[in-house]
C-alpha positions in Angstrom: 6.9 -66.9 84.3 5.8 -63.3 83.7 4.7 -60.9 86.4 1.2 -60.6 84.8 0.7 -64.3 85.5 1.6 -63.8 89.2 -0.2 -60.5 89.8 -3.3 -60.7 92.1 -2.3 -64.0 93.8 -2.3 -64.2 97.6 1.1 -64.9 99.2 1.0 -67.4 102.1 3.9 -68.5 104.3 4.1 -72.3 104.4 5.8 -72.3 107.9 3.0 -70.5 109.8 0.1 -70.2 107.3 0.2 -66.4 107.6 -1.1 -64.4 104.7 1.4 -61.8 103.6 -0.6 -59.9 101.1 -1.6 -59.8 97.4 1.0 -59.7 94.7 0.2 -56.5 92.9 0.6 -54.4 96.0 4.3 -55.1 95.9 7.5 -53.7 94.5 9.9 -55.9 92.5 13.6 -56.4 92.7 14.9 -57.2 89.2 18.3 -58.4 88.0 19.5 -55.5 85.8 21.4 -57.8 83.4 18.7 -60.4 82.8 15.4 -58.6 83.7 14.4 -61.6 85.8 12.6 -61.1 89.1 14.9 -61.6 92.1 12.5 -60.7 94.9 9.1 -59.3 95.9 9.0 -56.4 98.4 5.7 -56.4 100.3 4.8 -53.4 102.5 3.5 -54.1 106.0 -0.2 -53.2 106.4 -2.4 -53.0 109.4 -5.8 -54.7 109.8 -7.6 -51.9 108.1 -5.4 -51.8 105.0 -3.5 -48.8 106.1 0.2 -48.8 105.8 1.5 -49.6 109.3 5.0 -48.2 109.0 7.9 -48.3 106.6 8.7 -51.9 107.3 8.7 -54.4 104.4 8.9 -58.1 103.9 11.4 -59.2 101.2 10.6 -62.6 99.5 13.5 -63.9 97.4 12.5 -65.8 94.3 14.1 -69.0 95.6 11.7 -69.0 98.7 8.7 -69.7 96.4 7.6 -73.3 96.9 4.5 -73.4 94.7 2.5 -71.2 92.4 -1.1 -72.1 92.4 -4.2 -70.8 90.6 -4.9 -68.2 93.4 -2.0 -68.5 95.8 1.8 -68.4 95.9 3.2 -70.5 98.7 6.5 -69.4 100.1 8.8 -70.9 102.7 10.1 -68.1 104.9 11.3 -69.1 108.4 11.3 -65.6 109.9 8.2 -64.4 111.8 6.2 -63.2 108.7 
C-alpha cells in the first residue's frame, strides 16, 4: 500500500477508541533497504491544534489492524 492511499485518514486506537490524529501530519520511519513503511510518528497536539510538547506516538506497521475508507484502526495497548 502506498502512503498516498493512507494519507488523510484518521488514526484510532482500538483499545480505548482514542483518536490519535490524521495521517498526513506525521513523519514516517522507512526501511532503508526496502523503502517500506516501518512506523508512523505522530506528534502530540493539544485541544487547539497547537503542538503540546516534543512527545510523539510511534505506531509500528504491525500494530495496524484495519485500513478503512476514512480510518486506520490500530491496536496499541499503551495509554494513547
